[in-house]
C-alpha positions as CSV (number, residue, x, y, z in Angstrom):
1,X,-7.4,124.5,126.3
2,X,-9.2,125.7,123.2
3,X,-6.1,124.8,121.2
4,X,-6.1,121.3,122.7
5,X,-9.7,120.7,121.8
6,X,-9.1,122.0,118.2
7,X,-6.1,119.6,117.8
8,X,-8.3,116.7,119.1
9,X,-11.0,117.6,116.6
10,X,-8.4,117.5,113.8
11,X,-7.1,114.1,114.9
12,X,-10.5,112.5,115.3
13,X,-11.0,111.6,111.6
14,X,-7.5,110.3,111.5
15,X,-8.0,108.2,114.6
16,X,-11.4,106.9,113.3
17,X,-9.8,106.0,110.0
18,X,-7.0,104.1,111.8
19,X,-9.6,102.3,113.9
20,X,-11.6,101.5,110.8
21,X,-8.5,100.1,109.1
22,X,-7.6,98.1,112.2
23,X,-11.1,96.7,112.4
24,X,-11.1,95.8,108.7
25,X,-7.8,94.1,109.0
26,X,-9.0,92.1,112.0
27,X,-12.2,91.1,110.1
28,X,-10.2,90.2,107.0
29,X,-7.8,88.1,109.0
30,X,-10.7,86.5,110.8
31,X,-12.4,85.8,107.4
32,X,-9.2,84.1,106.1
33,X,-8.9,82.2,109.3
34,X,-12.5,81.1,109.1
35,X,-11.9,79.8,105.5
36,X,-8.8,77.9,106.7
37,X,-10.8,76.6,109.6
38,X,-13.7,75.5,107.4
39,X,-11.3,73.7,105.1
40,X,-9.6,72.1,108.1
41,X,-13.0,71.2,109.5
42,X,-14.1,69.6,106.3
43,X,-11.0,67.3,106.6
44,X,-12.0,66.4,110.1
45,X,-15.6,65.7,109.5
46,X,-15.0,62.0,109.7
47,X,-13.3,62.4,113.1
48,X,-14.7,62.6,116.6
49,X,-14.0,65.6,118.7
50,X,-10.9,64.0,120.1
51,X,-9.5,63.3,116.6
52,X,-10.4,59.6,116.8
53,X,-11.4,58.0,113.5
54,X,-13.1,54.6,113.2
55,X,-14.0,54.4,109.5
56,X,-17.4,53.4,108.1
57,X,-19.7,51.7,110.5
58,X,-22.2,49.0,109.9
59,X,-25.8,49.1,111.2
60,X,-25.8,47.2,114.5
61,X,-26.7,43.5,113.9
62,X,-29.7,41.9,115.5
63,X,-29.4,38.6,117.5
64,X,-32.3,36.1,117.0
65,X,-32.9,32.5,118.3
66,X,-33.9,29.9,115.8
67,X,-34.6,26.3,116.6
68,X,-32.7,23.6,114.7
69,X,-36.1,22.6,113.2
70,X,-36.7,26.1,112.0
71,X,-33.2,26.3,110.4
72,X,-33.7,23.0,108.7
73,X,-37.0,24.2,107.2
74,X,-35.6,27.6,106.1
75,X,-32.7,25.9,104.3
76,X,-35.0,23.6,102.3
77,X,-37.3,26.5,101.5
78,X,-34.4,28.5,100.1
79,X,-34.8,31.2,102.8
80,X,-31.3,30.5,104.0
81,X,-28.6,30.6,101.3
82,X,-25.7,28.4,102.3
83,X,-23.6,29.1,99.2
84,X,-22.8,32.7,98.6
85,X,-19.8,33.0,96.2
86,X,-17.2,33.6,98.8
87,X,-18.2,30.7,101.0
88,X,-16.1,27.6,101.5
89,X,-17.1,24.1,100.3
90,X,-18.3,21.6,102.9
91,X,-15.0,20.7,104.6
92,X,-16.0,19.2,107.8
93,X,-15.6,15.4,108.1
94,X,-18.5,13.3,109.2
95,X,-16.7,12.8,112.6
96,X,-16.7,16.6,113.1
97,X,-20.3,16.9,112.0
98,X,-21.3,14.3,114.6
99,X,-19.3,16.2,117.2
100,X,-21.5,19.2,116.6
101,X,-24.6,17.1,117.1
102,X,-23.1,15.8,120.4
103,X,-22.5,19.4,121.5
104,X,-26.2,20.3,120.8
105,X,-27.6,17.2,122.5
106,X,-25.5,17.9,125.6
107,X,-26.0,21.7,125.7
108,X,-22.4,22.6,125.0
109,X,-21.7,26.1,123.6
110,X,-22.1,26.4,119.8
111,X,-21.0,29.7,118.3
112,X,-23.6,32.0,116.6
113,X,-24.4,31.8,112.9
114,X,-24.0,35.0,111.0
115,X,-26.5,36.0,108.3
116,X,-26.6,38.9,105.8
117,X,-30.3,39.6,105.2
118,X,-31.6,40.8,101.8
119,X,-34.8,40.9,99.9
120,X,-35.1,38.9,96.7
121,X,-36.9,40.1,93.5
122,X,-40.2,39.1,95.1
123,X,-39.6,41.1,98.2
124,X,-39.0,38.1,100.3
125,X,-36.2,38.0,102.9
126,X,-33.3,35.8,102.1
127,X,-30.5,35.0,104.7
128,X,-27.1,34.6,103.2
129,X,-24.9,32.5,105.5
130,X,-21.7,34.6,106.1
131,X,-20.5,32.3,108.9
132,X,-21.8,28.9,110.1
133,X,-22.2,27.0,106.8
134,X,-20.5,23.9,108.3
135,X,-22.7,23.9,111.4
136,X,-25.9,24.5,109.4
137,X,-25.0,21.8,106.9
138,X,-24.4,19.3,109.8
139,X,-27.8,20.1,111.3
140,X,-29.5,19.8,107.9
141,X,-27.8,16.4,107.1
142,X,-28.9,15.0,110.5
143,X,-32.5,15.9,109.9
144,X,-32.3,14.4,106.4
145,X,-30.8,11.2,107.7
146,X,-27.5,11.7,105.9
147,X,-25.3,11.5,109.0
148,X,-26.0,9.3,112.0
149,X,-25.7,10.0,115.7
150,X,-24.1,7.1,117.6
151,X,-24.9,6.5,121.3
152,X,-21.5,6.8,123.1
153,X,-22.4,3.9,125.4
154,X,-24.1,1.2,123.4
155,X,-22.6,2.4,120.0
156,X,-26.1,2.1,118.4
157,X,-27.2,4.4,115.6
158,X,-30.6,5.0,117.0
159,X,-32.2,8.1,118.4
160,X,-35.5,7.7,120.3
161,X,-38.4,9.9,119.3
162,X,-38.4,12.1,122.4
163,X,-34.7,12.8,121.9
164,X,-35.4,13.7,118.3
165,X,-38.0,16.2,119.5
166,X,-35.4,17.5,122.0
167,X,-32.9,18.1,119.3
168,X,-35.4,19.8,117.1
169,X,-36.1,22.3,119.8
170,X,-32.5,23.2,120.4
171,X,-31.9,27.0,120.0
172,X,-29.2,28.4,117.8
173,X,-28.2,32.1,118.2
174,X,-28.1,33.8,114.8
175,X,-26.6,37.3,114.3
176,X,-28.3,39.1,111.4
177,X,-27.0,42.1,109.5
178,X,-29.4,44.1,107.3
179,X,-28.6,46.4,104.4
180,X,-25.0,45.3,103.9
181,X,-23.3,46.1,100.7
182,X,-21.4,43.1,99.1
183,X,-18.0,44.5,100.1
184,X,-18.9,44.5,103.8
185,X,-20.5,41.1,103.5
186,X,-17.2,39.6,102.3
187,X,-15.3,41.7,104.9
188,X,-17.3,40.1,107.7
189,X,-16.6,36.6,106.3
190,X,-12.8,37.4,106.2
191,X,-12.9,38.7,109.8
192,X,-14.7,35.8,111.3
193,X,-12.4,33.3,109.4
194,X,-9.2,34.8,110.9
195,X,-8.8,31.8,113.1
196,X,-9.5,29.3,110.4
197,X,-7.0,27.9,108.0
198,X,-8.2,29.2,104.6
199,X,-6.6,28.0,101.4
200,X,-5.1,30.5,99.0
201,X,-8.1,29.9,96.8
202,X,-10.6,30.6,99.6
203,X,-8.7,33.8,100.6
204,X,-8.9,35.0,97.0
205,X,-12.6,34.2,96.8
206,X,-13.3,36.3,99.9
207,X,-12.0,39.6,98.3
208,X,-14.6,42.2,97.4
209,X,-14.0,44.0,94.1
210,X,-15.6,44.4,90.6
211,X,-13.2,41.8,89.3
212,X,-14.2,39.4,92.1
213,X,-17.8,40.0,91.2
214,X,-17.1,39.3,87.5
215,X,-15.3,36.0,88.4
216,X,-18.2,35.0,90.7
217,X,-20.6,35.6,87.8
218,X,-18.4,33.3,85.6
219,X,-18.4,30.7,88.3
220,X,-22.2,30.8,88.6
221,X,-22.7,30.6,84.9
222,X,-20.1,28.2,83.7
223,X,-19.0,26.0,86.6
224,X,-21.6,25.8,89.4
225,X,-24.6,25.6,87.2
226,X,-26.4,22.3,86.8
227,X,-24.9,21.8,83.3
228,X,-21.6,23.5,84.0
229,X,-18.1,22.6,82.9
230,X,-17.6,20.1,85.7
231,X,-20.4,18.0,84.1
232,X,-18.4,17.6,80.8
233,X,-14.8,17.4,82.1
234,X,-13.2,15.8,85.1
235,X,-11.5,18.7,87.0
236,X,-10.8,19.4,90.7
237,X,-13.0,22.3,91.8
238,X,-12.9,21.8,95.6
239,X,-12.4,24.4,98.4
240,X,-12.6,27.5,96.2
241,X,-10.5,26.0,93.4
242,X,-13.3,26.9,90.9
243,X,-13.0,30.6,91.7
244,X,-9.2,30.5,91.8
245,X,-8.9,28.7,88.5
246,X,-11.3,31.1,86.8
247,X,-9.4,34.0,88.3
248,X,-6.1,32.7,87.1
249,X,-7.6,32.2,83.6
250,X,-9.0,35.8,83.5
251,X,-5.7,37.2,85.0
252,X,-3.6,35.6,82.2
253,X,-6.0,36.7,79.5
254,X,-6.1,40.2,80.9
255,X,-2.4,40.6,80.8
256,X,-1.9,38.9,77.4
257,X,0.4,39.1,75.4
258,X,2.5,39.5,78.5
259,X,3.2,36.0,80.0
260,X,1.9,36.4,83.5
261,X,2.5,33.9,86.3
262,X,-0.6,33.6,88.5
263,X,1.1,33.5,92.0
264,X,-1.2,34.1,95.0
265,X,0.3,37.5,95.8
266,X,0.1,38.8,92.2
267,X,-3.5,37.5,91.9
268,X,-4.5,39.3,95.1
269,X,-3.0,42.6,93.9
270,X,-4.7,42.2,90.6
271,X,-8.2,41.3,91.8
272,X,-8.2,44.2,94.3
273,X,-8.3,46.6,91.4
274,X,-11.4,48.8,91.8
275,X,-11.7,49.6,88.0
276,X,-14.2,47.1,86.6
277,X,-13.3,45.0,83.5
278,X,-14.5,46.6,80.2
279,X,-17.5,45.0,78.5
280,X,-15.6,43.9,75.4
281,X,-13.2,41.9,77.6
282,X,-16.0,40.4,79.6
283,X,-17.8,39.3,76.4
284,X,-14.6,37.7,75.1
285,X,-14.3,35.7,78.4
286,X,-18.0,34.7,78.2
287,X,-17.3,33.5,74.6
288,X,-14.2,31.4,75.4
289,X,-15.9,29.6,78.3
290,X,-18.9,28.9,76.1
291,X,-16.5,27.5,73.5
292,X,-14.8,25.5,76.2
293,X,-18.1,23.8,77.2
294,X,-19.1,23.3,73.6
295,X,-15.8,21.6,72.7
296,X,-15.8,19.4,75.8
297,X,-19.4,18.4,75.3
298,X,-19.2,17.6,71.6
299,X,-18.0,14.0,70.8
300,X,-16.4,15.2,67.5
301,X,-14.4,17.8,69.3
302,X,-13.6,16.5,72.8
303,X,-10.5,14.4,71.8
304,X,-8.4,16.5,74.2
305,X,-10.5,15.1,77.1
306,X,-11.4,11.6,75.9
307,X,-8.1,10.5,74.2
308,X,-6.2,11.9,77.2
309,X,-8.4,10.4,80.0
310,X,-6.4,11.8,83.0
311,X,-8.2,14.3,85.1
312,X,-7.8,17.9,83.9
313,X,-5.3,19.6,86.3
314,X,-6.3,23.1,87.5
315,X,-3.4,24.7,85.6
316,X,-4.4,22.8,82.4
317,X,-7.9,24.3,82.9
318,X,-6.4,27.8,83.1
319,X,-4.3,27.4,80.0
320,X,-7.1,25.8,78.0
321,X,-8.9,29.0,78.6
322,X,-5.8,31.1,77.6
323,X,-5.5,29.0,74.4
324,X,-9.1,29.6,73.5
325,X,-8.6,33.4,74.2
326,X,-5.6,33.5,71.9
327,X,-7.4,31.5,69.2
328,X,-10.8,33.2,69.7
329,X,-11.1,33.9,65.9
330,X,-10.2,30.3,64.9
331,X,-12.7,27.5,64.3
332,X,-13.8,25.0,66.9
333,X,-12.0,22.3,65.1
334,X,-8.7,24.1,65.2
335,X,-9.1,25.0,68.8
336,X,-10.1,21.5,69.8
337,X,-7.0,20.1,68.0
338,X,-4.7,22.5,69.8
339,X,-6.2,21.6,73.2
340,X,-5.4,18.0,72.5
341,X,-1.8,18.9,71.4
342,X,-1.2,21.1,74.4
343,X,-2.4,18.4,76.9
344,X,-0.4,15.8,75.1
345,X,2.7,18.0,75.1
346,X,2.7,19.0,78.7
347,X,1.9,15.4,80.0
348,X,4.8,14.1,77.9
349,X,7.2,16.5,79.7
350,X,5.7,16.2,83.2
351,X,4.0,13.1,84.5
352,X,2.6,15.0,87.5
353,X,0.9,18.2,86.5
354,X,0.9,20.8,89.2
355,X,0.7,24.6,89.3
356,X,4.5,25.0,89.2
357,X,6.7,27.6,87.7
358,X,8.4,25.3,85.2
359,X,5.1,23.9,84.0
360,X,3.6,27.4,83.6
361,X,6.6,28.3,81.5
362,X,6.1,25.2,79.3
363,X,2.5,26.1,78.8
364,X,3.3,29.6,77.8
365,X,5.9,28.3,75.4
366,X,3.2,26.2,73.8
367,X,0.8,29.2,73.6
368,X,3.6,31.3,72.1
369,X,4.2,28.7,69.3
370,X,0.6,28.9,68.2
371,X,1.4,32.0,66.3
372,X,4.1,30.3,64.2
373,X,3.0,26.7,64.0
374,X,1.9,25.5,60.5
375,X,-1.7,24.3,60.3
376,X,-3.8,23.0,57.4
377,X,-4.5,25.7,54.9
378,X,-2.1,28.3,56.4
379,X,-0.6,29.3,59.6
380,X,-2.1,30.0,62.9
381,X,-1.0,33.6,62.6
382,X,-3.3,33.9,59.6
383,X,-6.1,32.6,61.7
384,X,-5.9,34.7,64.8
385,X,-3.6,37.6,64.2
386,X,0.0,38.5,64.0
387,X,2.4,37.4,66.7
388,X,2.9,40.1,69.3
389,X,6.2,40.6,71.2
390,X,5.8,39.1,74.6
391,X,7.5,39.9,77.9
392,X,8.7,36.8,79.7
393,X,8.5,36.2,83.4
394,X,10.9,34.6,85.8
395,X,9.8,31.0,86.7
396,X,10.7,29.0,89.7
397,X,10.8,25.3,88.7
398,X,11.3,24.0,92.2
399,X,8.3,25.6,93.9
400,X,4.6,25.3,93.4
401,X,3.0,28.6,92.4
402,X,0.5,28.2,95.2
403,X,3.3,28.7,97.7
404,X,5.0,31.6,96.0
405,X,4.8,35.0,97.8
406,X,7.3,37.3,96.1
407,X,7.0,41.1,96.0
408,X,5.8,42.4,92.6
409,X,7.0,45.7,91.1
410,X,4.4,48.4,91.6
411,X,5.3,49.6,88.2
412,X,3.8,46.4,86.7
413,X,0.4,47.3,88.0
414,X,0.6,51.0,87.0
415,X,0.2,50.1,83.4
416,X,-3.2,49.9,81.8
417,X,-4.0,46.2,81.4
418,X,-6.0,45.1,78.4
419,X,-9.2,44.3,80.3
420,X,-9.4,47.4,82.5
421,X,-10.7,50.9,82.0
């Protein structure tokens, strides 16, 4: 028995050491497991307990009731902004506008209006109309006497005073979002328009990105302003065409000297780029649009718009911008002359100018020849740089570009374009 106790005493340190090692290994394994778990947990932070992920959430909107009279007043006071950059033009016919009035008079359902609420520089709340512009415009026009309401029985355009008061008291549900970033604002617009037939131009305008913001800024400065380009040239800028034309212009300049074809799919891929345009490129675009306005507004220079009196086609607008970009170091006189020559050349070849592949190819050919054509006192290459080797694109002469949806090589967009960081 004594011998057994002695042996046990001898083994105790050994057993304790083994237990210590075992405990250490367990703790070590547990430590490693904890690190792995922590890393895994960090990857799951955006998931609920059951692994369900819903993405970023908006603050819940608030629903408010406004009378038609209140809405009319807020529109005229500038508290309601009907024209954020992504919004559509007024596309409802008068008949459709009158139909809305009829629905309100007769208490039919009218869908809610959606506002994004912000504070302006004075701290006052402004409500941007994300959805409901056509409805609000119809109400505003009725109050202002711009559209009539016709009695369905006697066909008279007369509304008695007590019915005017009744209409003024009609309640419209308005859903208001606060503290939205611009991307979510456009996202809401896209989602509520899913059932509406948007044009390719309107779809492009609804995208949220640094490039879309840049083009919206160009639109506000050079097209939609009171003395914008549409006041000095006759050009179609309806239903988002202003944004689309400016985007196509910037897209072609961004890719120059490569001869890009601005199809809707390629434009969408390009404008979704989250890297903003560099300042030197933005300045160059500001300069060419300023030159565009100056040439069009100056009688001594605007021969390209007065001698050729036909309306400027959207694709002509785009390539006038490209021409000015390529010739940005030339004089106004040289650029004005080339605008005239380009419009004369393209209209001699094509009596009907549309955004079509063969017409785009001809316009690029004209731009390409600028670097070799002889001009007074030298060559155009002397004026604005040596000719660069250009990559050509495939052009479809039978289809309008607005209808082209062909897959683009991802490799094309992996290169660093001239106007991007």
